[in-house]
C-alpha positions in Angstrom: 0.0 0.0 0.0 1.4 3.4 -1.0 2.3 5.8 1.7 0.1 8.8 2.1 1.8 12.1 1.3 0.9 14.8 3.8 1.4 18.5 3.5 0.6 21.3 5.8 0.2 25.0 4.8 0.7 27.1 7.9 0.6 30.7 9.0 -1.2 32.3 6.1 -4.4 34.4 5.8 -7.0 31.9 4.7 -9.7 33.0 2.2 -11.7 29.7 1.8 -13.8 30.8 -1.2 -17.1 30.5 0.5 -17.4 34.2 1.3 -16.7 33.7 5.0 -14.4 36.1 6.8 -10.7 35.4 6.4 -8.9 33.3 9.1 -5.5 34.6 10.1 -2.7 32.2 10.8 -4.7 29.3 9.5 -3.5 25.7 8.8 -4.5 23.5 5.9 -3.7 19.8 6.1 -3.5 18.0 2.8 -3.4 14.2 2.3 -2.4 13.2 -1.3 -4.9 15.1 -3.5 -7.5 16.1 -0.9 -7.9 18.6 1.9 -8.0 16.7 5.2 -8.5 19.6 7.7 -8.6 23.4 7.7 -8.8 26.1 10.4 -6.9 27.5 13.3 -4.9 25.6 15.9 -4.9 22.4 13.9 -2.2 19.9 14.9 0.3 19.2 12.0 0.8 15.5 11.6 4.2 14.1 12.2 6.2 13.8 9.0 4.1 16.3 7.1 5.9 18.6 4.6 5.3 22.1 6.0 4.8 25.1 3.7 5.2 28.4 5.5 2.6 30.9 4.2 3.3 33.5 6.9 2.4 37.0 5.6 0.7 35.6 2.6 -2.9 34.7 1.5 -4.0 31.1 1.0 -7.0 30.7 -1.2 -8.6 28.3 -3.7 -7.2 28.1 -7.2 -8.9 30.5 -9.5 -11.4 29.2 -12.1 -12.2 30.8 -15.5 -15.6 29.6 -16.4 -15.4 30.5 -20.1 -12.2 30.4 -22.2 -11.2 29.1 -25.6 -7.8 27.5 -25.8 -7.5 28.2 -29.5 -3.8 28.7 -29.6 -4.2 31.8 -31.7 -1.1 33.8 -32.8 -2.6 37.1 -34.0 -5.8 39.1 -33.3 -7.1 38.3 -36.8 -8.5 34.9 -36.0 -10.7 35.0 -39.1 -7.6 35.1 -41.3 -5.7 32.6 -39.1 -8.3 29.9 -39.5 -7.7 30.0 -43.3 -3.9 30.2 -43.6 -2.5 28.8 -40.3 -2.4 25.0 -39.8 -4.4 23.6 -36.9 -1.4 21.7 -35.7 0.5 24.9 -35.0 -2.4 26.2 -33.0 -2.6 23.0 -30.9 1.1 23.3 -30.1 0.7 26.9 -29.0 -2.4 25.9 -27.0 -0.2 23.8 -24.7 1.8 26.8 -23.7 -1.3 29.0 -23.4 -2.8 26.5 -21.0 0.4 26.3 -19.0 0.3 30.1 -18.7 -3.2 29.7 -17.1 -2.0 27.4 -14.4 1.1 29.5 -13.8 -1.2 32.5 -13.2 -3.1 30.6 -10.5 -6.0 29.2 -12.5 -6.3 25.6 -11.5 -9.4 25.0 -13.7 -10.8 26.3 -17.0 -14.1 25.6 -18.7 -13.3 25.7 -22.4 -16.5 26.6 -24.2 -15.7 25.5 -27.7 -12.7 24.3 -29.7 -11.1 20.9 -30.4 -7.8 21.8 -28.7 -9.1 21.5 -25.2 -10.4 18.0 -25.7 -6.9 16.9 -27.0 -5.1 18.7 -24.2 -7.3 17.0 -21.6 -6.7 13.6 -23.1 -3.0 14.1 -23.3 -2.8 15.0 -19.6 -4.9 11.9 -18.8 -2.5 9.7 -20.8 0.5 11.1 -19.1 2.8 12.8 -21.7 1.6 16.3 -20.9 1.7 18.1 -17.6 1.6 21.6 -16.1 -1.9 22.4 -17.3 -5.0 23.3 -15.3 -7.9 20.9 -15.0 -9.9 21.4 -18.2 -13.6 21.0 -18.6 -14.1 20.9 -22.4 -17.1 21.3 -24.8 -15.1 20.4 -28.0 -17.4 21.2 -30.9 -20.1 23.8 -30.4 -23.6 23.7 -31.8 -24.9 26.5 -34.0 -28.0 26.8 -36.2 -27.4 27.8 -39.8 -26.8 31.6 -39.8 -26.0 31.4 -36.1 -23.2 32.7 -34.0 -21.1 29.6 -34.6 -21.7 29.7 -38.4 -18.7 31.2 -40.1 -20.8 33.4 -42.5 -18.1 34.2 -45.0 -17.5 30.5 -45.8 -19.7 28.2 -47.8 -21.8 26.1 -45.4 -19.9 22.9 -46.3 -16.7 24.5 -45.1 -18.1 25.5 -41.7 -19.4 22.2 -40.2 -16.6 20.1 -38.8 -18.2 17.0 -40.3 -17.9 18.2 -43.8 -15.3 21.0 -43.7 -12.0 21.1 -45.7 -10.6 23.3 -43.0 -9.1 21.4 -40.0 -9.7 24.5 -37.9 -13.5 24.1 -38.0 -15.1 23.8 -34.6 -18.8 24.1 -35.4 -21.6 21.7 -35.9 -24.5 23.3 -37.8 -27.9 21.8 -37.0 -31.5 22.9 -37.7 -34.6 21.2 -36.4 -34.9 18.6 -33.6 -33.5 15.6 -35.4 -30.3 17.5 -36.5 -29.8 18.9 -33.1 -30.0 15.4 -31.5 -27.5 14.1 -34.0 -25.1 17.0 -33.6 -25.2 16.6 -29.8 -24.4 13.0 -30.1 -21.5 13.8 -32.4 -20.1 16.3 -30.0 -20.3 13.7 -27.2 -18.7 11.1 -29.4 -15.7 13.5 -29.8 -15.2 13.8 -26.1 -17.3 16.7 -24.8 -17.6 17.1 -21.1 -20.7 19.3 -21.7 -22.5 20.7 -24.7 -22.1 24.3 -25.9 -24.9 25.9 -28.0 -25.5 29.4 -29.4 -29.0 30.7 -28.5 -28.4 34.3 -29.7 -26.3 36.2 -32.1 -23.0 37.6 -31.1 -20.2 40.1 -31.5 -17.5 38.3 -33.5 -19.8 36.6 -36.0 -20.1 38.8 -39.1 -23.8 39.0 -40.0 -25.9 38.2 -37.0 -26.6 40.6 -34.1 -26.4 40.1 -30.3 -30.2 40.9 -30.3 -31.0 37.9 -32.6 -32.5 34.8 -31.1 -31.2 31.4 -32.4 -32.6 27.9 -31.9 -36.2 27.5 -30.8 -37.4 25.9 -27.6 -38.0 22.5 -29.1 -34.5 22.4 -30.5 -33.0 23.5 -27.1 -35.0 20.9 -25.3 -33.8 18.2 -27.7 -30.1 19.1 -27.1 -30.5 19.3 -23.3 -32.4 15.9 -23.1 -29.9 14.2 -25.4 -27.0 15.4 -23.3 -28.8 14.5 -20.0 -29.1 10.9 -21.2 -25.4 10.5 -20.6 -25.2 12.8 -17.6 -23.9 15.9 -19.4 -25.1 19.5 -18.9 -25.5 22.2 -21.6 -24.2 25.8 -21.6 -25.1 28.6 -23.9 -23.7 31.7 -25.6 -26.5 34.1 -24.9 -26.6 37.9 -25.2 -30.3 38.9 -24.8 -33.2 38.1 -22.5 -35.3 36.4 -25.2 -32.5 33.9 -25.7 -32.1 33.5 -22.0 -35.8 32.7 -21.5 -35.6 30.0 -24.2 -32.4 28.6 -22.7 -33.7 28.4 -19.1 -37.1 26.9 -20.1 -35.2 24.4 -22.3 -33.1 23.2 -19.3 -29.7 24.9 -20.1 -27.7 25.2 -16.9 -25.3 28.2 -17.5 -25.9 31.4 -19.4 -22.6 32.7 -20.8 -22.2 36.5 -21.3 -25.8 37.2 -20.1 -25.5 40.8 -21.5 -29.2 41.6 -21.3 -30.6 40.1 -18.1 -33.9 41.4 -16.8 -35.3 40.8 -13.3 -37.7 38.3 -14.8 -34.8 36.3 -16.2 -33.0 36.4 -12.9 -36.1 35.1 -11.1 -36.4 32.3 -13.7 -32.8 31.4 -13.3 -33.0 31.1 -9.5 -36.1 28.9 -9.9 -34.4 26.6 -12.3 -30.9 26.6 -10.7 -29.4 28.3 -13.7 -26.0 30.0 -13.3 -24.8 33.2 -15.0 -21.3 33.7 -16.3 -19.7 37.2 -16.7 -17.4 38.1 -19.6 -16.5 41.8 -19.2 -12.9 41.3 -20.3 -13.2 40.8 -24.0 -15.6 43.7 -24.5 -13.5 46.1 -22.5 -10.3 45.0 -24.4 -12.0 45.3 -27.8 -13.3 48.8 -27.0 -10.0 50.0 -25.6 -7.6 48.4 -28.0 -9.6 47.0 -31.0 -8.7 49.7 -33.4 -5.0 49.7 -32.8 -4.7 45.9 -33.2 -6.9 45.7 -36.3 -10.1 44.1 -35.0 -12.7 44.0 -37.8 -15.0 47.0 -37.8 -18.2 45.0 -37.3 -16.7 43.4 -34.1 -15.8 46.8 -32.7 -19.2 48.4 -33.4 -21.1 45.5 -31.9 -18.8 45.4 -28.8 -19.6 49.1 -28.1 -23.3 48.2 -27.9 -22.8 45.5 -25.3 -20.7 47.2 -22.5 -23.5 49.1 -20.7 -25.8 46.1 -21.1 -23.3 43.9 -19.3 -22.7 46.3 -16.5 -26.5 46.6 -15.9 -26.9 42.9 -16.0 -24.1 41.9 -13.7 -25.1 44.6 -11.2 -28.7 43.2 -11.2 -27.5 39.6 -10.9 -25.2 40.4 -8.0 -27.7 42.5 -6.1 -30.3 39.7 -6.4 -28.0 37.1 -4.9 -28.2 34.9 -7.9 -25.1 32.9 -8.8 -22.6 34.5 -11.1 -19.3 32.9 -12.0 -16.5 35.0 -13.5 -14.9 34.4 -16.8 -13.0 36.1 -19.6 -13.8 34.4 -23.0 -10.0 34.9 -23.5 -8.5 32.8 -26.3 -4.8 33.3 -26.3 -4.5 36.1 -28.8 -2.3 39.1 -28.1 -5.5 41.1 -27.3 -6.8 38.4 -25.0 -3.9 36.4 -23.7 -4.4 33.4 -21.4 -2.7 33.9 -18.1 -4.1 37.5 -17.8 -7.5 36.2 -16.8 -7.6 37.7 -13.3 -8.5 41.1 -15.0 -12.2 40.0 -14.8 -12.1 40.2 -11.0 -10.9 43.8 -11.1 -13.6 44.7 -13.6 -16.3 43.2 -11.5 -15.1 45.3 -8.5 -14.5 48.4 -10.6 -17.8 48.5 -12.5 -20.3 46.1 -11.1 -20.5 46.7 -7.3 -18.6 43.6 -6.3 -16.4 43.6 -3.2 -13.1 41.9 -3.6 -14.4 39.0 -1.6 -17.5 38.8 -3.9 -15.2 38.7 -7.0 -13.1 36.0 -5.4 -16.2 33.9 -4.7 -17.2 34.4 -8.3 -13.8 33.0 -9.5 -13.7 30.1 -7.0 -16.9 28.7 -5.5 -19.2 29.9 -8.2 -16.7 29.0 -10.9 -16.7 25.4 -9.7 -20.5 25.4 -9.7 -20.5 26.7 -13.3 -18.2 23.7 -14.2 -20.5 21.4 -12.2 -17.7 20.4 -10.0 -18.8 22.4 -6.9 -18.7 19.2 -4.8 -15.1 18.6 -5.6 -13.3 22.0 -5.8 -13.7 25.7 -5.6 -13.4 26.1 -1.9 -10.9 25.1 0.8 -12.9 22.6 2.7 -12.3 19.2 4.1 -12.9 16.5 1.5 -12.3 18.7 -1.6 -9.4 18.6 -4.0 -6.4 20.6 -2.8 -6.6 23.1 -5.6 -4.8 26.0 -3.7 -2.8 29.1 -4.5 -0.6 31.1 -2.1 -0.5 34.8 -2.9 2.0 37.4 -1.7 -0.2 40.1 -0.2 -3.9 40.5 0.4 -6.2 40.5 -2.6 -9.0 41.8 -0.3 -7.1 45.0 0.0 -6.0 45.1 -3.7 -7.8 42.7 -6.1 -5.3 43.6 -8.8 -2.6 41.6 -6.9 -4.1 38.5 -8.6 -3.0 39.8 -12.0 0.7 39.8 -11.0 2.1 36.4 -11.8 5.1 37.1 -9.5 2.7 37.5 -6.6 1.3 34.0 -7.2 4.0 32.2 -5.1 2.6 28.7 -5.2 0.0 26.8 -7.3 -1.2 23.4 -6.1 -3.5 21.2 -8.2 -5.0 18.2 -6.5 -2.2 18.4 -3.8 0.6 18.5 -6.3 2.8 21.6 -6.3 2.8 22.7 -9.9 4.3 26.2 -9.4 6.7 27.3 -6.7 8.1 30.8 -6.7 10.3 30.7 -3.7 8.3 29.0 -1.0 
């Protein structure tokens, strides 16, 4: 029988991710991959490896509940998908994912793209390490003329089942039968959950964020097919009409949620639906889109969404509904993976969140949005030891979490993946 490896993190300020007040000079006992005990005045087992966190903050690993590990090289991802081989993007995606873990993100929910499925499988097989835990959608589902339909390509080039482009990540489906088959195809590829587009969006050329996509019967068919094998469904959704269809259809997370009324919030609470914030890409596009050559239609649509997001996230937060933080970052120079903690600063700066509230959105609520809230997201006995140690107090300055040098240690399932001098 293998000997149990025991670690003890001592002396730090504990933020456990639940929203409870911090505990000074706390102790966390870890046995192999799990947290054994946490609190004050806990006896350290004999032979435990002690990690001194005095003067630092011990908190759950951060979670980004909506990323795309595309492995992009430039900000012109439309051109890239035509001229750049998918294999190069996959190689870069490895380093982008490592940047996430190095920045304190122990879990990422990838909401569409083949790379994430391959990365996760490579970690499970053993040849790849140093990545966060990945929850992956793989192919995403779009109706014809939907947000996931690449409008400037012929249809047969868009769908991954028929495309001549190895970069295709979409499955186009219209009507209940096609939606069922596309869901099964995504599951066959290795999806942990199903991603659909129930509204138009910003980066798709011809549709608008105010457009509604998929009808209720189609959404129900997707949700029921996924549920048959224990999988949940999440949606790109940027208006209230789309949110209503999504919630009534059984979708569990509303990504972006740019136009969220009080009625939608009440419906979400009744059905156990989670909202996911993505302030970061809109802010980055508005601030720097022109200088980096973002397409004009993207910039113009982004400008229409900022105030809608602020109003929505303030409403959601005030109501007490569950909101998980995310970035929609994809590894491009404008949206680099590893810089994802910017979302916490934006929630505090613009949406009435306290630093503690933002941390909960990026830990406990993030785990809930990945449907792993029983396993991670908080520092509690029995959960995975997904822990970071931060030099300083993010409750006093939430921007500390954006400084990689301040992330002194990153632990994933009890294994120290990053150690900057502890």
